[in-house]
C-alpha positions as CSV (number, residue, x, y, z in Angstrom):
1,M,-16.6,-9.4,-6.1
2,A,-17.4,-5.8,-6.1
3,D,-21.1,-5.0,-5.5
4,E,-23.4,-2.1,-5.8
5,T,-23.0,-1.0,-2.2
6,R,-19.3,-0.2,-2.8
7,G,-19.6,1.1,-6.5
8,T,-17.1,-0.6,-8.7
9,A,-14.1,-0.5,-6.3
10,L,-12.3,-3.8,-5.5
11,R,-11.6,-4.2,-1.8
12,V,-8.3,-5.4,-0.7
13,L,-7.6,-6.4,2.8
14,V,-4.0,-5.8,4.1
15,Y,-3.0,-7.6,7.3
16,S,0.2,-6.9,9.3
17,N,0.7,-6.0,12.9
18,D,3.3,-3.5,11.6
19,A,1.7,-0.2,10.3
20,D,4.7,0.4,8.2
21,T,4.3,-2.8,6.3
22,R,0.6,-2.1,5.7
23,R,1.6,1.3,4.4
24,Q,4.3,-0.1,2.1
25,V,1.7,-2.4,0.5
26,V,-0.9,0.3,0.0
27,L,1.6,2.8,-1.4
28,A,3.3,0.2,-3.7
29,V,0.0,-1.0,-5.3
30,G,-1.9,2.3,-5.2
31,T,-5.6,2.7,-5.9
32,R,-5.2,2.2,-9.7
33,P,-2.5,-0.3,-10.4
34,H,-3.7,-1.2,-13.9
35,P,-6.1,0.6,-16.3
36,D,-8.0,-2.6,-16.9
37,L,-9.0,-2.9,-13.2
38,P,-11.5,-0.8,-11.2
39,E,-10.2,1.3,-8.5
40,L,-8.9,-0.4,-5.4
41,E,-10.1,0.2,-1.8
42,F,-7.8,-0.9,1.0
43,L,-8.9,-2.2,4.3
44,E,-6.0,-2.3,6.8
45,V,-6.1,-4.7,9.8
46,A,-3.6,-5.4,12.5
47,T,-5.0,-8.5,14.2
48,A,-5.8,-12.0,13.1
49,P,-9.3,-11.9,14.6
50,A,-10.0,-8.8,12.4
51,V,-8.8,-10.7,9.4
52,I,-11.1,-13.6,10.0
53,E,-14.1,-11.4,10.9
54,R,-13.6,-9.3,7.7
55,L,-13.2,-12.2,5.4
56,D,-16.0,-14.1,7.0
57,A,-18.3,-11.2,6.4
58,G,-17.5,-11.3,2.7
59,G,-17.0,-8.4,0.3
60,I,-13.2,-8.8,0.1
61,D,-11.7,-9.4,-3.4
62,L,-8.1,-10.0,-2.3
63,A,-6.3,-10.5,1.0
64,V,-2.6,-9.6,1.4
65,L,-1.3,-11.2,4.6
66,D,2.1,-10.6,6.2
67,G,3.8,-13.9,6.9
68,E,6.1,-12.1,9.4
69,A,3.3,-10.7,11.5
70,A,3.1,-11.5,15.2
71,P,1.8,-13.1,17.1
72,A,-0.3,-14.7,14.3
73,G,1.6,-15.0,11.0
74,G,-0.1,-14.5,7.7
75,L,0.8,-18.0,6.5
76,G,-1.1,-19.7,9.2
77,I,-4.0,-17.4,8.8
78,A,-4.1,-18.1,5.0
79,K,-4.1,-21.8,5.7
80,Q,-7.0,-21.4,8.1
81,L,-9.0,-19.2,5.8
82,K,-8.6,-21.6,2.9
83,D,-9.6,-24.5,5.1
84,E,-12.6,-22.8,6.7
85,L,-14.2,-20.4,4.1
86,S,-16.0,-21.9,1.2
87,D,-15.7,-18.7,-0.9
88,C,-12.3,-17.6,0.1
89,P,-10.8,-14.7,-2.0
90,P,-7.4,-15.1,-3.4
91,I,-4.5,-14.6,-0.9
92,L,-1.1,-13.2,-1.4
93,V,1.3,-13.7,1.4
94,L,4.4,-11.6,2.2
95,T,7.2,-14.0,3.1
96,G,10.3,-13.3,5.1
97,R,12.6,-14.3,2.3
98,P,12.3,-15.8,-1.3
99,D,13.2,-19.3,0.1
100,D,10.0,-19.3,2.0
101,A,7.9,-19.8,-1.1
102,W,7.3,-23.4,0.0
103,L,5.5,-22.1,3.0
104,A,3.2,-20.1,0.8
105,K,2.4,-23.2,-1.1
106,W,1.6,-25.0,2.2
107,S,-0.7,-22.2,3.2
108,R,-2.6,-22.5,-0.1
109,A,-2.0,-18.8,-0.9
110,E,-2.2,-18.1,-4.6
111,A,0.9,-15.9,-4.7
112,A,3.9,-14.9,-2.5
113,V,6.2,-11.8,-2.5
114,A,9.2,-11.7,-0.2
115,H,10.2,-8.9,2.1
116,P,11.6,-6.3,1.5
117,I,8.6,-5.5,-0.7
118,D,9.4,-5.0,-4.3
119,P,6.7,-2.6,-5.5
120,L,6.8,-3.8,-9.1
121,R,6.6,-7.5,-8.2
122,L,3.8,-6.8,-5.5
123,T,1.8,-4.8,-8.0
124,E,2.2,-7.4,-10.8
125,S,0.9,-10.2,-8.3
126,V,-2.0,-8.1,-7.2
127,V,-3.1,-7.3,-10.7
128,D,-2.8,-10.9,-11.8
129,L,-4.8,-12.2,-8.8
130,L,-7.6,-9.5,-9.2
131,R,-7.8,-10.1,-13.0
132,N,-8.3,-13.9,-12.4
133,R,-10.8,-13.0,-9.7
134,L,-12.8,-10.9,-12.0
135,A,-12.6,-13.4,-14.9
136,A,-14.0,-16.2,-12.7
């Protein structure tokens, strides 16, 4: 959850080896996706070790992981994080196509949005996951 060292902002980690994909996520969601939520602060990372390091350190309220990233895809990273972190934040995976939703379930991600990124669907999923996180 947000803490005093960050003010009231919620931290969202965005992982993809593709800078354009990271930018699409950040621009689609924006820093104020819903008036009921605090401002969002994005942390963009391009490698799997950076994802694991940042989530292991704590302070992340939501992780958005690109399932199409290479060499390590977000689906496998999501599964690893859910298996290894006792207090893993919610995870949203970006899948290659809508039919890959079963892979998102396998990875134990709480939500999935297919490429190409639909800004409305992505924002709705992010808002829902963050609301649930804050309510917990």
